N, C-alpha and C positions, 0 to 999 in steps of 0.2 A: 505493501500500499501505498500510496506515495505523502510523503514529508512537508512541511512546512518549518523552515528553519529561519528564524532570526539570526542575521549575521552583523554585529557591532564594529563599526570600522571597515565595512567591506570594500569603499572604494580606497583604501590603503594598499601597501605594498603587497603584504601577505591574504591580507583580508578579499583583496580582489582575486588574487589565484585560487583560493577557496569560491568564493562566488562564481567565479569560470568553470570552475572544476565542479561542481554541483549541479548548475544547469547544463554543463554539456555532458556528462557522464551520467546521469539520472534523470527522473521524472519528477524529480522533487521542485517545489518551491521555495526561492529566496525572498528574503527582507532584507535590504540590505539599507540600514540605518547608520548614516555618515554623516559628520557636521559640514564634513570639505572645508577643515583648517589647510592650511599648504599643501602636506602631505597627502590629501585625499584628493582624487582625481580621476572624474569619471571618465575620463578617456580609455583608463585601464581596462572599461567594461563594455567598449562597444562595442564586441564579438557577442555580446547575450543582451544589450541594452533591448532590443526590441521582442525579446523573448516573453510571452504572454507568463512565463512562470517566475520573472525576474521583477521584482519590486522596489522601488528605490525610494526612502522617505529621508530627507534632508532635519537632523535632528541633532541636537545635543543630549548623550545620555546621561547629563546632570538635570535635563529638561524631565521632572516627574508627572506631568502631567500629559506632554506628548509623550513619555515612554509609555507609561499607561494606557493612552489609547491604540499605540500600536500592538500591544499586546491583545488589548480586548477586539480590535477589528481584523488581525490574523492568525489568532489562536495559535501558536504555533507549539510544535513538538518538541523542540530543544531552542536552545539560545547558545549562540557562539560568539563569544565577547573578545573582539580583538580591538575593540577601539581602545586607543592609547597614543599618549606621548611618548614618543621612543628614542629620542636622540640623544646621549647623553651628552654631548656638548650642549645643547639646546638646554639640557638641565641643570648644568653649571650655570650658564647666563640667567638662566629666569627659572626656576624650582618653584615657582607656584602654579603654573598652569599644570605640572605635574603632579602636585599634590589633587588639585581639584579634579583632573579629566579620571586619574588612575586609581585615586583613592575613595574620592566624594560620587565619582561617576559610580566604580564598582558597587559603591554600597549601596548609591539608588535602585541599579539594575538589581540587587541582591534582593533587595526589599519587594519592586515591584513583581519581580518572577516570584518571591515565595506566595504574595498574595494571589497572585493568579492560579500558580500550581495548585494553594490549595482549594481551590476551587473548582479544579478539575475532578471527572469522572474517573473512578479507580482505575481502569485499563488504561488512561491516558497518562494520567497522575503517574501511574509507576513507571509508563515509557519514558517521560519528561527527562531532559539532562538542561544543567547551566555549565557548559562549557567554557572552562576561563582561560585565557592564555596567556602564557607568561614566557618567562627569558631564563635562562641559566646565570643570568649577573646578579640574580636575588643569593647565589652562595659565596657571590666575590672572588678572590683571587687563588687560583690553584698555584702550588710549587712545583718543579720539574716533574714530579711525579703524581701519581694518583690521576682520578676522574670524579666529577660530580655525578653522587648518586640520588634517587628521591629522596634519601636519608639523608642526606647532606644539612648540616646545620646552614640557616643564612646569617649571611655577612655580609651586607649590600654595601659598597663602596660611594656610590655615586646618587644625587637626588632621585635620579630615575630609576635605579634598581632599588633605592630605598622606598620608592612609591607602589613598585611593581612588589617589591616582599610585604609591602602593607597589605596590598589587596588580596595577594594570595593568601594570606591569614585570615581575611576576612571571608573570602569562600570557603577555608576548612569551617572557621566560625559558624558559618550559615547552616553548614552541612552537621556538623557536633550538634548546635542547640535545636535547630529548628527540624531537621531532618532533609533540608533542601537536597536535592538527588542532585550531586557537582559531580564535575571530574577536571581535571587541571592536567596542564601540558607544560614543561619548561622547556625552549630549545633553544638551539646553539645560534650562531651568526647566519641569519638568512642572507641568498644574494638570488639574483637573477634577473630576468626582465619584469620592466615596471618598475624598480624600484628607484624612490625619489634621489635624485644626484646630489644629497649632503653627506649619503654612506660610503664607505670606504671604496668600493669596486665603479660604480657608477661614475663619484666623482673625480679618482685617477682618469678615468676612460676620457670624461669631457676634458678634462685639463691635457692630460695629453695629445688628444687631437687637435686640441687648441695650441698647440706647440707652449704651454705652460708648465710652471715649476711642476712638481709632483711632491707636494710636503709629506714626509713620513714624519710622524710623532717619535722624540727619543733615536732609540737605535735601532728601531724597526724589528725587535726581537719581542715583541709580546705575539700569543700567540694566542690564534682561537679556530673554533671547530666548525667549519663551513658548513652548512645545510642547503643545499638547492630550495628554491619554494617549492617547487612542484613537488618534490618528495615531502617537504614538511605539510602543504595541502591534504596530500595523501594520509598521511600521518591523524591530524587531526582531523578528517571524516572519519577515518577508521577508530578512533580514541570516542568522537560522538557516538557513533553507534554501536560501538561491543566493550569501551571502556568500561570498568567496576566501577559503580557509585564511590565517592569519595576516595577516590587512589587518584594518583599522581603517578605521570608518565612522563619522563625524559626523552627529547627526540633531538639526535644529534646525526650528523653526516659522516662521523668515522671519517672526517679529514683535517688533521691540525695542522694549520700552515702559519708560519710567521708572518706579520704584515709585509715585513719588507719583500718576502718570498711571494708572496700575492702580487705585491704592487712588479715585481721583475717577471713573475709569470704572465701577467696583463700586459707589460711592454711586450715581451716575446708572440705572443698572439699576434698584437697590434703589428710590428713587426710584418709580421706575414701577410695579415689579412690588409694592411693600409700603409705601407712603407711611408717614411716622411721624404718631403723632396729634394732633402738634399742625401739622404740615404744613412743619416745618424741614426743608430739606435734608440728607440725612445728610453731606455733606461739611462741616458744619459741627463733625461731631466729630474731626475732623482734628488731630492735634497733632504737634509734629516732637520728638522726644527724644533722648539721647546717641547718636552712630552704634556700631555695631558694631566690635570692635577687627579689624584687617585686612579691613577691609569691602572685597572687591573693586568697582570702578567700574562696570566695563561688561564682558556679555558678550555675545558674538556667534558664532553657528555660521555658517560658511559649508557648507552641507549638499550643494554640487554633485556630489561623488563618489557619494553612494548615490542621488541623480538620475539621474546619467548610467549610473552602472554597474547599478543594479538597478532605475530605473524610480518610485523613491519620491517624494511631493513629499505636504504635509500639506492635508489638507481643509478643515479650520478656519482660519477667520482668528483672530486675539484677540479681536475681537468677537463673532462668532458663538459661539466657544468658552466664553468668558465668559458669554454670556447662556445658556448650556446648562447652565454650570455652577452659576450661580446659580438657576437653574429647579430644578435637582435637589435643591440644598442645602434649599430652599425646601420642597421637596414630601417632604423625606427626615429631617425634626428629627429623628426617634426614633432615626436611626442616628446621628449626631451626639451625640444624649443618653448613648446607649449606649456610644459611643466615650470621652466624656469623663465618666468612671466617678470621678474623683478622682485619675486618675495624670498629667494635666495640666489645671489651669483655666486657660489663658490666659496665664500668668504670665511676666515677663521672663524670658528665657533669654540666657546668654552675652554678658553685659555684660563678660565678664574681672576681677569682682570677686575 
């Protein structure tokens, strides 16, 4: 039987991948709720925009009245909560928006979902899920050894990760206190098509194509576990449908790469796809800049639980995923140009000044 899902933040990078995947691979209906802040872009949903099973509501998740009306009008079978302020550098410059959206917004949705869920008939009530999508950054920083487990203690370093840690705790509390059937996921660094170009990979790609310096924080030895966005979207849908209520699932790409190697690999792909006019390698544009305050040294996800319990493994290696990503951006410069309409021009954020 076809289901109806509310997806908050569905015009964002990961949210739009989830929305496209639901519409294109099932008979289910999606209600995309997005405030359309700087990182929300309906251009990312053009392929499904005319589908009768796709619905868009421009709204702020902190707006209780509107969100209550959305639940009432669409009678969802689940909510996938992805709406969040998500850029660490922005959280350093302006933490207030992160507190409001990530904490207050999540609390608001939990309360609205709880009232809605309590009013459902038994079968639909039992099947309902509140899927909270979070980040591995809540765990803090790893040393040279070890990986993040679902049981790793929280130790957030930035206003962003602290706000997400807080929202995670709220979601678990609503499960334990009120019985609201929740599932949580914490993912590693996502990359892929349609990512807003303030993030490392699309930002470096854009700067390289413009012949600008490629600023790498510190020595570039910070390690991230890279997860291709479509692999993540598949995992999210699997957890929503088959995850056990109250459980947390870590989602990682099995791709630990230093930031400097990410940029060097990107440059090598560009050297092949779009050589510079003078034939000089793009890697010559790399420059090292002062590190971000509180910059976590290493993230790595142990994703064995979701593999063992739900059968998910990533399909893309970092090399295949990055090549697909570069090819998409090279073929979709118009999307980038429309996104970069003046709200963000690649300037340094999060220096902590």
